[in-house]
KOLTORDREN-211740 format. One record per atom (N, C-alpha, C): residue number from 1; residue in three letters; atom name; x, y, z. Coordinates in nm, 4 decimals. Layout:
# residues N
+-----+------+------+----------+----------+----------+
!  nr ! rest ! atom !        u !        v !        w !
+-----+------+------+----------+----------+----------+
! NUM !  Ala !   CA !        X !        Y !        Z !
...
+-----+------+------+----------+----------+----------+
***
This chain:
# residues 57
+-----+------+------+----------+----------+----------+
!  nr ! rest ! atom !        u !        v !        w !
+-----+------+------+----------+----------+----------+
!   1 !  Met !    N !  -3.2757 !   5.0516 !  -2.2930 !
!   1 !  Met !   CA !  -3.3859 !   5.0420 !  -2.1976 !
!   1 !  Met !    C !  -3.3880 !   5.1686 !  -2.1112 !
!   2 !  Asn !    N !  -3.5050 !   5.2181 !  -2.0889 !
!   2 !  Asn !   CA !  -3.5263 !   5.3355 !  -2.0053 !
!   2 !  Asn !    C !  -3.4904 !   5.3011 !  -1.8598 !
!   3 !  Pro !    N !  -3.4139 !   5.3849 !  -1.7897 !
!   3 !  Pro !   CA !  -3.3783 !   5.3557 !  -1.6509 !
!   3 !  Pro !    C !  -3.4996 !   5.3379 !  -1.5597 !
!   4 !  Leu !    N !  -3.6046 !   5.4135 !  -1.5843 !
!   4 !  Leu !   CA !  -3.7247 !   5.4001 !  -1.5022 !
!   4 !  Leu !    C !  -3.7908 !   5.2637 !  -1.5238 !
!   5 !  Asp !    N !  -3.7929 !   5.2165 !  -1.6477 !
!   5 !  Asp !   CA !  -3.8473 !   5.0834 !  -1.6763 !
!   5 !  Asp !    C !  -3.7638 !   4.9751 !  -1.6087 !
!   6 !  Phe !    N !  -3.6318 !   4.9938 !  -1.6074 !
!   6 !  Phe !   CA !  -3.5426 !   4.8978 !  -1.5422 !
!   6 !  Phe !    C !  -3.5739 !   4.8890 !  -1.3929 !
!   7 !  Val !    N !  -3.5888 !   5.0041 !  -1.3284 !
!   7 !  Val !   CA !  -3.6184 !   5.0067 !  -1.1852 !
!   7 !  Val !    C !  -3.7540 !   4.9433 !  -1.1575 !
!   8 !  Lys !    N !  -3.8530 !   4.9734 !  -1.2382 !
!   8 !  Lys !   CA !  -3.9863 !   4.9141 !  -1.2202 !
!   8 !  Lys !    C !  -3.9823 !   4.7629 !  -1.2373 !
!   9 !  Ala !    N !  -3.9068 !   4.7152 !  -1.3363 !
!   9 !  Ala !   CA !  -3.8964 !   4.5709 !  -1.3599 !
!   9 !  Ala !    C !  -3.8276 !   4.5019 !  -1.2424 !
!  10 !  Arg !    N !  -3.7220 !   4.5628 !  -1.1914 !
!  10 !  Arg !   CA !  -3.6508 !   4.5041 !  -1.0775 !
!  10 !  Arg !    C !  -3.7364 !   4.5060 !  -0.9516 !
!  11 !  Trp !    N !  -3.8110 !   4.6132 !  -0.9312 !
!  11 !  Trp !   CA !  -3.8922 !   4.6273 !  -0.8106 !
!  11 !  Trp !    C !  -3.9990 !   4.5185 !  -0.8013 !
!  12 !  Ala !    N !  -4.0409 !   4.4651 !  -0.9132 !
!  12 !  Ala !   CA !  -4.1438 !   4.3613 !  -0.9152 !
!  12 !  Ala !    C !  -4.0883 !   4.2238 !  -0.8788 !
!  13 !  Glu !    N !  -3.9561 !   4.2091 !  -0.8769 !
!  13 !  Glu !   CA !  -3.8962 !   4.0785 !  -0.8485 !
!  13 !  Glu !    C !  -3.8827 !   4.0561 !  -0.6979 !
!  14 !  Arg !    N !  -3.9000 !   3.9314 !  -0.6567 !
!  14 !  Arg !   CA !  -3.8877 !   3.8944 !  -0.5158 !
!  14 !  Arg !    C !  -3.7459 !   3.9158 !  -0.4649 !
!  15 !  Thr !    N !  -3.6466 !   3.8867 !  -0.5490 !
!  15 !  Thr !   CA !  -3.5081 !   3.8997 !  -0.5048 !
!  15 !  Thr !    C !  -3.4725 !   4.0441 !  -0.4722 !
!  16 !  Thr !    N !  -3.5365 !   4.1387 !  -0.5377 !
!  16 !  Thr !   CA !  -3.5132 !   4.2795 !  -0.5055 !
!  16 !  Thr !    C !  -3.5635 !   4.3099 !  -0.3654 !
!  17 !  Trp !    N !  -3.6792 !   4.2566 !  -0.3320 !
!  17 !  Trp !   CA !  -3.7339 !   4.2768 !  -0.1979 !
!  17 !  Trp !    C !  -3.6444 !   4.2102 !  -0.0939 !
!  18 !  Asp !    N !  -3.5981 !   4.0883 !  -0.1231 !
!  18 !  Asp !   CA !  -3.5081 !   4.0183 !  -0.0309 !
!  18 !  Asp !    C !  -3.3813 !   4.0995 !  -0.0074 !
!  19 !  Gly !    N !  -3.3221 !   4.1467 !  -0.1149 !
!  19 !  Gly !   CA !  -3.1998 !   4.2250 !  -0.1033 !
!  19 !  Gly !    C !  -3.2209 !   4.3536 !  -0.0265 !
!  20 !  Thr !    N !  -3.3328 !   4.4195 !  -0.0504 !
!  20 !  Thr !   CA !  -3.3628 !   4.5444 !   0.0199 !
!  20 !  Thr !    C !  -3.3774 !   4.5207 !   0.1697 !
!  21 !  Val !    N !  -3.4461 !   4.4146 !   0.2065 !
!  21 !  Val !   CA !  -3.4639 !   4.3828 !   0.3483 !
!  21 !  Val !    C !  -3.3298 !   4.3488 !   0.4123 !
!  22 !  Leu !    N !  -3.2479 !   4.2701 !   0.3445 !
!  22 !  Leu !   CA !  -3.1175 !   4.2335 !   0.4001 !
!  22 !  Leu !    C !  -3.0269 !   4.3554 !   0.4171 !
!  23 !  Ile !    N !  -3.0279 !   4.4447 !   0.3213 !
!  23 !  Ile !   CA !  -2.9490 !   4.5674 !   0.3332 !
!  23 !  Ile !    C !  -2.9991 !   4.6500 !   0.4517 !
!  24 !  Gly !    N !  -3.1307 !   4.6601 !   0.4665 !
!  24 !  Gly !   CA !  -3.1877 !   4.7355 !   0.5784 !
!  24 !  Gly !    C !  -3.1503 !   4.6764 !   0.7134 !
!  25 !  Val !    N !  -3.1590 !   4.5447 !   0.7258 !
!  25 !  Val !   CA !  -3.1228 !   4.4786 !   0.8515 !
!  25 !  Val !    C !  -2.9745 !   4.4996 !   0.8813 !
!  26 !  Gly !    N !  -2.8912 !   4.4877 !   0.7792 !
!  26 !  Gly !   CA !  -2.7482 !   4.5098 !   0.7979 !
!  26 !  Gly !    C !  -2.7166 !   4.6513 !   0.8429 !
!  27 !  Leu !    N !  -2.7825 !   4.7496 !   0.7822 !
!  27 !  Leu !   CA !  -2.7601 !   4.8890 !   0.8213 !
!  27 !  Leu !    C !  -2.8055 !   4.9158 !   0.9643 !
!  28 !  Val !    N !  -2.9206 !   4.8614 !   1.0007 !
!  28 !  Val !   CA !  -2.9694 !   4.8799 !   1.1376 !
!  28 !  Val !    C !  -2.8717 !   4.8165 !   1.2368 !
!  29 !  Ala !    N !  -2.8231 !   4.6969 !   1.2059 !
!  29 !  Ala !   CA !  -2.7288 !   4.6293 !   1.2952 !
!  29 !  Ala !    C !  -2.5999 !   4.7095 !   1.3100 !
!  30 !  Leu !    N !  -2.5492 !   4.7645 !   1.2000 !
!  30 !  Leu !   CA !  -2.4257 !   4.8427 !   1.2072 !
!  30 !  Leu !    C !  -2.4451 !   4.9756 !   1.2792 !
!  31 !  Leu !    N !  -2.5539 !   5.0435 !   1.2508 !
!  31 !  Leu !   CA !  -2.5756 !   5.1754 !   1.3088 !
!  31 !  Leu !    C !  -2.6136 !   5.1703 !   1.4568 !
!  32 !  Phe !    N !  -2.6872 !   5.0676 !   1.4958 !
!  32 !  Phe !   CA !  -2.7364 !   5.0603 !   1.6331 !
!  32 !  Phe !    C !  -2.6653 !   4.9554 !   1.7173 !
!  33 !  Ser !    N !  -2.5527 !   4.9011 !   1.6713 !
!  33 !  Ser !   CA !  -2.4856 !   4.7950 !   1.7461 !
!  33 !  Ser !    C !  -2.4435 !   4.8383 !   1.8865 !
!  34 !  Pro !    N !  -2.3921 !   4.9601 !   1.9085 !
!  34 !  Pro !   CA !  -2.3613 !   4.9972 !   2.0474 !
!  34 !  Pro !    C !  -2.4868 !   5.0000 !   2.1353 !
!  35 !  Leu !    N !  -2.5961 !   5.0515 !   2.0826 !
!  35 !  Leu !   CA !  -2.7207 !   5.0565 !   2.1580 !
!  35 !  Leu !    C !  -2.7751 !   4.9161 !   2.1837 !
!  36 !  Ile !    N !  -2.7638 !   4.8290 !   2.0865 !
!  36 !  Ile !   CA !  -2.8141 !   4.6924 !   2.1010 !
!  36 !  Ile !    C !  -2.7404 !   4.6196 !   2.2130 !
!  37 !  Lys !    N !  -2.6101 !   4.6437 !   2.2270 !
!  37 !  Lys !   CA !  -2.5341 !   4.5801 !   2.3355 !
!  37 !  Lys !    C !  -2.5842 !   4.6262 !   2.4721 !
!  38 !  Trp !    N !  -2.6123 !   4.7550 !   2.4865 !
!  38 !  Trp !   CA !  -2.6634 !   4.8054 !   2.6137 !
!  38 !  Trp !    C !  -2.8020 !   4.7499 !   2.6444 !
!  39 !  Val !    N !  -2.8858 !   4.7411 !   2.5438 !
!  39 !  Val !   CA !  -3.0202 !   4.6854 !   2.5625 !
!  39 !  Val !    C !  -3.0115 !   4.5381 !   2.6014 !
!  40 !  Ala !    N !  -2.9201 !   4.4646 !   2.5394 !
!  40 !  Ala !   CA !  -2.9033 !   4.3228 !   2.5722 !
!  40 !  Ala !    C !  -2.8570 !   4.3059 !   2.7167 !
!  41 !  Trp !    N !  -2.7608 !   4.3862 !   2.7606 !
!  41 !  Trp !   CA !  -2.7158 !   4.3784 !   2.8996 !
!  41 !  Trp !    C !  -2.8290 !   4.4141 !   2.9953 !
!  42 !  Gly !    N !  -2.9058 !   4.5139 !   2.9612 !
!  42 !  Gly !   CA !  -3.0197 !   4.5501 !   3.0448 !
!  42 !  Gly !    C !  -3.1211 !   4.4373 !   3.0553 !
!  43 !  Ala !    N !  -3.1465 !   4.3703 !   2.9442 !
!  43 !  Ala !   CA !  -3.2405 !   4.2579 !   2.9443 !
!  43 !  Ala !    C !  -3.1885 !   4.1429 !   3.0297 !
!  44 !  Ile !    N !  -3.0595 !   4.1152 !   3.0209 !
!  44 !  Ile !   CA !  -3.0003 !   4.0069 !   3.1005 !
!  44 !  Ile !    C !  -3.0084 !   4.0403 !   3.2493 !
!  45 !  Ile !    N !  -2.9727 !   4.1626 !   3.2853 !
!  45 !  Ile !   CA !  -2.9752 !   4.2026 !   3.4263 !
!  45 !  Ile !    C !  -3.1180 !   4.2033 !   3.4800 !
!  46 !  Tyr !    N !  -3.2114 !   4.2575 !   3.4042 !
!  46 !  Tyr !   CA !  -3.3510 !   4.2600 !   3.4489 !
!  46 !  Tyr !    C !  -3.4074 !   4.1178 !   3.4591 !
!  47 !  Gly !    N !  -3.3727 !   4.0322 !   3.3644 !
!  47 !  Gly !   CA !  -3.4178 !   3.8933 !   3.3699 !
!  47 !  Gly !    C !  -3.3654 !   3.8213 !   3.4927 !
!  48 !  Ala !    N !  -3.2375 !   3.8418 !   3.5242 !
!  48 !  Ala !   CA !  -3.1797 !   3.7796 !   3.6437 !
!  48 !  Ala !    C !  -3.2460 !   3.8341 !   3.7699 !
!  49 !  Trp !    N !  -3.2711 !   3.9647 !   3.7725 !
!  49 !  Trp !   CA !  -3.3353 !   4.0266 !   3.8884 !
!  49 !  Trp !    C !  -3.4755 !   3.9709 !   3.9101 !
!  50 !  Thr !    N !  -3.5522 !   3.9527 !   3.8021 !
!  50 !  Thr !   CA !  -3.6880 !   3.8996 !   3.8179 !
!  50 !  Thr !    C !  -3.6860 !   3.7528 !   3.8598 !
!  51 !  Leu !    N !  -3.5836 !   3.6779 !   3.8193 !
!  51 !  Leu !   CA !  -3.5723 !   3.5389 !   3.8650 !
!  51 !  Leu !    C !  -3.5440 !   3.5325 !   4.0148 !
!  52 !  Ile !    N !  -3.4583 !   3.6203 !   4.0620 !
!  52 !  Ile !   CA !  -3.4185 !   3.6196 !   4.2026 !
!  52 !  Ile !    C !  -3.5275 !   3.6794 !   4.2913 !
!  53 !  Lys !    N !  -3.5922 !   3.7848 !   4.2463 !
!  53 !  Lys !   CA !  -3.6879 !   3.8607 !   4.3267 !
!  53 !  Lys !    C !  -3.8113 !   3.7798 !   4.3643 !
!  54 !  Gly !    N !  -3.8738 !   3.7156 !   4.2700 !
!  54 !  Gly !   CA !  -3.9981 !   3.6450 !   4.2977 !
!  54 !  Gly !    C !  -4.1179 !   3.7387 !   4.2871 !
!  55 !  Glu !    N !  -4.2398 !   3.6834 !   4.2895 !
!  55 !  Glu !   CA !  -4.3604 !   3.7637 !   4.2705 !
!  55 !  Glu !    C !  -4.4147 !   3.8228 !   4.3995 !
!  56 !  Asp !    N !  -4.3900 !   3.7620 !   4.5136 !
!  56 !  Asp !   CA !  -4.4516 !   3.8039 !   4.6392 !
!  56 !  Asp !    C !  -4.3881 !   3.9287 !   4.6985 !
!  57 !  Glu !    N !  -4.2708 !   3.9623 !   4.6584 !
!  57 !  Glu !   CA !  -4.2007 !   4.0756 !   4.7204 !
!  57 !  Glu !    C !  -4.2414 !   4.2065 !   4.6608 !
+-----+------+------+----------+----------+----------+
***
């Protein structure tokens, strides 16, 4: 079987798309995990601040 035909046949399958998305999500999580922790802390602190502050101030 021609390698190009193999790739085309696999690309048409749903499981290939599922696997590609999962690999992408995993890579993003691994590469950006330090940044994600800082963003999460910022969201928690900002959320707490908006709860305490109120709208009138």
